[in-house]
C-alpha positions in Angstrom: -14.5 -31.1 2.1 -11.3 -33.0 3.2 -12.4 -36.5 1.4 -13.6 -34.4 -1.6 -10.3 -32.7 -2.0 -8.5 -36.0 -1.4 -10.4 -37.8 -4.1 -10.1 -35.0 -6.4 -13.7 -34.4 -6.6 -13.1 -30.9 -5.2 -10.2 -28.3 -6.1 -8.2 -26.2 -3.9 -7.3 -22.7 -5.5 -4.5 -20.5 -3.9 -4.9 -16.7 -4.5 -1.7 -15.0 -4.4 1.3 -16.7 -5.8 4.2 -15.1 -3.9 6.9 -16.2 -1.7 4.1 -17.7 0.4 1.4 -18.8 -2.2 3.6 -20.7 -4.7 5.1 -23.1 -2.3 1.7 -23.9 -0.6 0.1 -24.4 -4.2 2.9 -26.6 -5.4 2.9 -28.9 -2.2 -0.8 -29.3 -2.3 -0.5 -30.1 -5.9 1.6 -33.2 -5.0 -1.8 -34.5 -3.1 -4.9 -32.8 -4.5 -6.0 -30.7 -7.5 -4.8 -27.2 -7.5 -5.7 -23.9 -9.4 -3.0 -21.2 -8.7 -4.2 -17.7 -9.3 -2.1 -14.5 -9.4 -3.3 -11.2 -10.7 -0.4 -10.7 -12.7 -0.6 -12.4 -16.0 3.5 -12.0 -16.6 4.1 -13.9 -13.5 1.6 -16.6 -14.3 3.3 -17.2 -17.6 6.5 -17.5 -15.7 5.2 -20.3 -13.6 3.5 -22.0 -16.4 7.3 -22.2 -17.5 8.3 -23.8 -14.2 9.9 -20.5 -13.1 9.6 -19.0 -9.6 9.2 -15.3 -10.0 10.5 -14.9 -6.5 13.5 -17.2 -7.2 13.1 -19.2 -4.1 12.1 -22.6 -6.0 13.8 -24.5 -8.4 12.4 -25.7 -11.7 12.2 -29.3 -10.7 10.0 -28.2 -7.8 7.1 -27.8 -10.2 7.4 -31.6 -11.4 4.8 -33.8 -10.5 2.2 -31.2 -9.5 -1.4 -31.4 -10.4 -1.9 -27.4 -10.8 -3.2 -25.1 -13.3 -1.8 -21.5 -13.1 -3.9 -18.8 -14.1 -5.1 -14.9 -13.9 -8.5 -15.5 -15.1 -11.2 -15.4 -12.4 -13.3 -17.5 -14.6 -11.0 -20.5 -13.7 -11.7 -20.3 -10.0 -15.2 -21.1 -10.3 -14.0 -24.7 -10.5 -12.8 -24.4 -7.1 -14.2 -25.1 -3.5 -11.5 -24.6 -1.1 -9.7 -21.0 -1.3 -6.6 -20.2 0.4 -5.9 -16.5 0.5 -2.2 -15.8 0.6 -1.7 -12.0 -0.4 0.5 -9.4 1.2 -0.6 -7.1 3.9 1.6 -4.3 3.9 1.6 -0.7 5.4 1.2 2.6 3.9 3.3 5.6 4.1 1.8 6.6 7.6 2.6 2.9 8.8 -1.2 2.2 8.9 -2.3 -1.4 7.9 -3.1 -1.5 4.0 -5.6 -4.1 3.6 -6.2 -3.4 -0.1 -4.8 -6.7 -1.2 -6.5 -8.8 1.1 -10.0 -7.1 0.6 -9.4 -7.4 -3.3 -8.6 -10.8 -3.1 -11.7 -11.5 -0.8 -13.8 -9.6 -3.6 -12.3 -11.9 -6.1 -13.2 -14.9 -4.2 -16.6 -13.7 -3.2 -17.6 -13.3 -7.0 -16.8 -17.3 -7.5 -17.9 -18.6 -4.0 -20.6 -21.3 -4.0 -22.6 -22.8 -1.1 -20.4 -25.4 1.0 -17.2 -23.6 0.0 -14.3 -22.9 2.3 -12.1 -19.9 2.6 -8.9 -19.8 4.5 -6.8 -16.7 5.1 -2.9 -17.0 5.4 -2.2 -13.3 5.2 -1.0 -11.9 8.6 -3.7 -9.6 10.0 -4.6 -8.1 13.2 -6.8 -10.0 15.2 -10.4 -9.8 14.4 -9.6 -8.8 10.7 -10.9 -12.0 9.1 -14.2 -11.9 10.4 -14.8 -8.0 10.8 -13.1 -6.9 7.3 -12.7 -9.9 5.1 -16.0 -12.1 5.6 -18.3 -8.9 5.2 -16.7 -8.8 1.7 -17.3 -12.4 1.0 -21.0 -12.3 2.0 -21.4 -9.1 0.1 -20.1 -10.4 -3.2 -21.4 -14.1 -3.0 -24.6 -13.3 -1.6 -24.2 -16.3 0.9 -24.4 -16.4 4.5 -21.2 -16.9 6.6 -21.2 -20.1 8.5 -24.5 -21.4 7.3 -23.7 -21.3 3.5 -19.8 -21.1 3.5 -17.0 -21.6 6.1 -13.8 -19.5 6.8 -10.8 -20.2 8.6 -7.4 -18.6 9.4 -4.2 -20.4 9.0 -1.0 -17.9 9.3 1.9 -18.4 6.9 5.3 -19.1 8.9 7.5 -19.2 5.4 11.0 -17.8 6.2 12.4 -16.6 2.9 15.8 -17.9 2.0 15.7 -20.8 4.7 16.4 -24.0 3.1 16.0 -25.9 6.5 12.9 -24.7 8.2 10.5 -24.8 5.1 6.8 -25.2 4.4 6.4 -28.7 5.5 8.7 -28.9 8.4 7.2 -26.0 10.5 4.3 -26.7 12.7 1.1 -25.1 11.2 -1.5 -23.1 13.1 -5.1 -23.6 11.9 -8.7 -22.5 12.9 -12.0 -22.4 11.8 -15.2 -20.6 12.1 -17.0 -23.6 13.8 -16.0 -27.0 15.3 -16.5 -28.8 11.7 -14.6 -26.1 9.6 -11.7 -26.3 12.2 -11.4 -29.9 11.9 -11.8 -30.0 8.0 -9.2 -27.2 7.5 -6.5 -29.0 10.1 -7.1 -32.0 8.0 -6.3 -30.4 5.0 -3.2 -29.1 6.1 -2.0 -32.3 7.5 -1.9 -33.7 4.2 1.3 -31.6 3.4 2.6 -30.3 6.8 4.9 -33.2 8.2 5.4 -31.2 11.4 1.9 -31.3 12.2 -1.3 -28.8 12.9 -1.8 -27.1 15.9 -5.5 -26.5 16.1 -6.2 -23.0 17.6 -9.3 -22.3 19.6 -10.5 -19.6 17.4 -9.9 -17.6 14.3 -9.0 -14.7 16.6 -6.4 -17.0 18.4 -4.8 -18.0 15.3 -4.8 -14.4 14.0 -3.1 -13.4 17.5 -0.6 -15.8 17.4 0.9 -14.8 14.4 1.2 -11.3 14.7 3.0 -11.8 18.2 5.7 -14.1 16.8 6.9 -11.0 14.8 6.4 -8.4 17.3 8.1 -10.6 19.9 11.3 -10.6 17.7 10.8 -6.8 17.1 10.9 -5.9 20.4 13.9 -8.3 21.3 15.9 -6.8 18.5 15.1 -3.2 19.3 16.4 -3.9 22.9 19.6 -5.2 21.7 19.6 -2.3 18.9 19.4 0.2 22.1 22.3 -1.5 23.7 24.5 -1.3 20.6 24.0 2.7 20.7 24.8 2.6 24.3 27.9 0.4 24.0 29.0 2.5 21.0 29.4 5.5 23.1 31.4 3.4 25.7 33.6 2.0 22.8 32.7 -1.6 23.7 31.8 -4.0 20.9 28.3 -5.1 21.1 28.9 -8.7 19.5 31.6 -9.4 22.0 29.1 -8.5 24.8 26.5 -10.8 23.6 28.8 -13.5 22.9 30.1 -13.4 26.7 26.3 -13.0 27.9 25.3 -15.7 25.5 27.2 -18.4 27.5 24.4 -18.4 30.2 21.9 -21.1 29.2 18.8 -18.9 29.5 20.2 -16.0 27.7 18.0 -15.0 24.6 20.5 -14.7 21.6 19.0 -11.8 19.5 21.6 -9.4 17.6 21.3 -5.7 16.5 20.7 -5.0 12.9 18.3 -3.5 10.5 14.6 -4.6 10.9 12.8 -4.5 7.6 10.9 -6.7 5.2 7.4 -7.6 5.1 6.9 -9.4 8.4 8.9 -8.2 11.4 9.0 -4.4 10.1 5.4 -4.5 9.3 3.2 -6.7 11.7 3.8 -4.7 14.9 2.1 -1.7 13.2 -0.9 -3.9 12.6 -1.1 -4.7 16.3 -0.7 -1.1 17.1 -3.4 -0.4 14.9 -5.7 -2.4 16.7 -4.6 -1.5 20.0 -5.4 1.9 19.3 -8.8 1.3 18.1 -9.5 -0.6 21.6 -8.1 2.6 23.3 -5.0 1.5 24.5 -1.4 2.7 23.8 1.0 0.0 23.4 4.1 1.6 24.8 6.6 -1.2 24.4 5.6 -2.3 20.7 5.5 1.5 19.8 9.2 2.0 21.3 10.5 -1.1 19.5 9.1 0.0 16.1 10.7 3.6 17.1 14.1 2.1 17.8 14.2 -0.2 14.9 12.8 2.0 12.2 15.6 4.8 13.3 18.6 2.5 12.9 19.3 3.2 9.2 19.7 6.8 10.0 21.7 6.2 13.1 24.4 3.9 11.2 24.7 6.4 8.6 25.2 9.2 10.9 28.0 7.2 12.9 29.8 6.9 9.4 29.4 10.4 8.5 31.1 11.5 11.8 34.0 8.9 11.2 34.6 10.2 7.5 34.5 14.0 8.8 37.0 12.9 11.6 39.6 11.9 8.9 39.6 15.6 7.8 37.5 14.7 4.6 34.9 16.9 3.1 31.8 14.6 3.5 30.1 16.4 0.6 31.5 14.2 -2.3 32.6 11.5 -0.2 32.1 8.0 -1.6 30.5 5.1 0.0 30.0 1.6 -1.1 26.8 -0.2 0.3 27.0 -3.9 -0.1 23.3 -5.5 -0.4 20.1 -3.9 -0.7 17.6 -6.6 0.0 15.8 -7.0 3.3 17.6 -10.3 4.3 20.5 -12.3 3.2 20.4 -14.5 0.3 16.9 -13.6 -1.1 16.0 -11.2 -4.0 13.2 -9.7 -2.0 13.9 -5.9 -1.7 10.4 -4.9 -0.2 10.7 -2.6 3.0 14.6 -3.1 3.1 15.8 -0.7 5.5 19.0 -0.3 3.7 17.4 2.4 1.8 17.2 4.5 5.0 21.1 4.1 5.3 21.3 5.3 1.6 18.9 8.1 1.9 20.6 9.5 5.0 24.3 9.5 3.3 22.4 11.3 0.4 21.1 14.0 2.8 24.8 14.9 3.3 25.8 15.1 0.1 27.6 11.7 -0.1 27.9 9.9 -3.3 26.7 6.3 -2.7 27.0 3.1 -4.8 25.1 0.1 -4.2 25.8 -3.3 -5.2 23.7 -6.6 -4.6 24.1 -9.9 -6.3 20.5 -11.1 -5.7 18.6 -7.9 -6.1 16.9 -7.0 -9.7 18.3 -3.8 -11.0 14.8 -3.0 -12.4 12.8 -3.6 -9.2 15.3 -1.4 -7.3 14.9 1.4 -9.6 11.1 0.9 -9.6 10.7 0.6 -5.7 13.4 3.2 -4.5 14.2 5.1 -7.7 17.9 3.9 -7.3 20.1 3.0 -9.6 21.8 -0.3 -8.7 25.6 -0.6 -9.6 26.8 -3.6 -11.6 29.9 -3.6 -9.6 32.1 -1.3 -7.3 34.2 1.4 -9.2 37.5 2.8 -7.7 38.1 3.2 -4.0 35.5 4.3 -1.4 35.6 6.4 1.9 33.7 3.7 3.6 32.4 0.3 2.5 29.6 -0.9 4.3 28.7 -4.8 4.5 24.9 -4.2 4.9 23.5 -7.5 4.0 25.3 -11.0 5.0 24.8 -12.6 1.7 26.8 -15.7 1.4 28.9 -14.3 -1.4 30.0 -11.6 1.0 30.8 -13.8 3.9 33.4 -15.6 1.6 35.0 -12.1 1.1 38.6 -11.6 3.1 40.0 -8.4 4.3 42.1 -8.1 1.2 38.8 -8.7 -1.0 37.2 -5.5 0.6 40.4 -3.6 0.7 40.2 -3.6 -3.1 37.6 -0.9 -2.8 39.1 0.8 0.2 42.0 3.6 0.3 44.5 3.4 3.2 42.2 5.3 5.7 38.9 3.9 4.7 36.2 2.9 7.2 34.8 -0.6 7.0 31.3 -1.0 8.4 30.1 -4.3 9.3 26.4 -3.9 10.2 25.6 -7.6 11.3 29.1 -8.1 12.8 30.0 -11.1 10.7 33.2 -9.8 9.7 34.9 -8.8 13.0 37.3 -11.5 13.2 38.7 -10.7 9.7 39.7 -6.9 10.2 42.7 -6.1 12.5 44.4 -3.2 11.0 41.7 -1.1 9.7 39.1 1.4 11.0 36.4 -0.8 11.6 32.9 -0.2 13.2 29.7 -2.5 13.7 26.5 -2.0 15.7 
């Protein structure tokens, strides 16, 4: 398979062209012949015109690529090596929603031929690839797993907005269903991964390696979030405590904040689900999720107390929230925990304006039913720097004061502006 791809006797297809799939497709398209498939025709048309719908890649990154973008399943029949890179979200009850990855498996199964390879990059719980996805491939194709087609798992490690740690510079973990497929898959990824490929011993090991990466971060952030709650009651600045503790060489530098997005805020629930299936209650993982999921409400409540302490009527108070995306300098709003802050304010009757230079107004309206403001209007009782976009980091105290009254509260969730504010009511986690 590796040689056939390299000689362009076989084609590689990427199913799902979001912030994970498109960079993979373009990188491979510089080495082999690629078919980029997405179920949304409007997105496909944008990519045909060298536009990344996720706004992560520049038009020139499409140059020199041997790639065909399509939303037609018939075009996938020309491929022999399929990479599935679709979302694996959670539902409203925090349960894994496998619908996208199972639908993608159905699509691939309909075009799968004897000798073909299927590699999953979507983050799942250990066992999902072989227990949930492979049966769909077998049913749709009529072929037998391992004997007639091969399957592997190579978890995505893309960090949205990161221009340093990119697809090619991050070590790739890969695996296969047998020795032959494991080596063919690893060699195929080595075509584009400059940092090298780590060959996991099994598909389950590869699945587990990805899900604990984000679960580990989630637990560590939950710890410092809990510290911030404790230190707030002691009137101690958490960031100053972390700065002091960080002078020891082996202190782990994690910081408090809102934990959202489609990785750290989601993946632990997949592990919790599988753990529960196996009859074990994962207490530490569950506690970490509870703490992090409650931080939005906690932040809003602290600010409500501060506004009331100034003898202001909280009903009708005005608050400006700066940033709605799930992290800095990206346009992705999925599972942003800033919305929890907004909803908590609204429950008190607070008038909230939300601005964000990266977020799409229509997407915010569709996802959260929230009308994004074009710009701040007038003065606010509290201004919240919720997301540390570069444009906000460049702002001075005077810039923020344009939106504040003489007794407004400035809330710096990430603690990045603490050295700017000396004579204002300042609060951070």
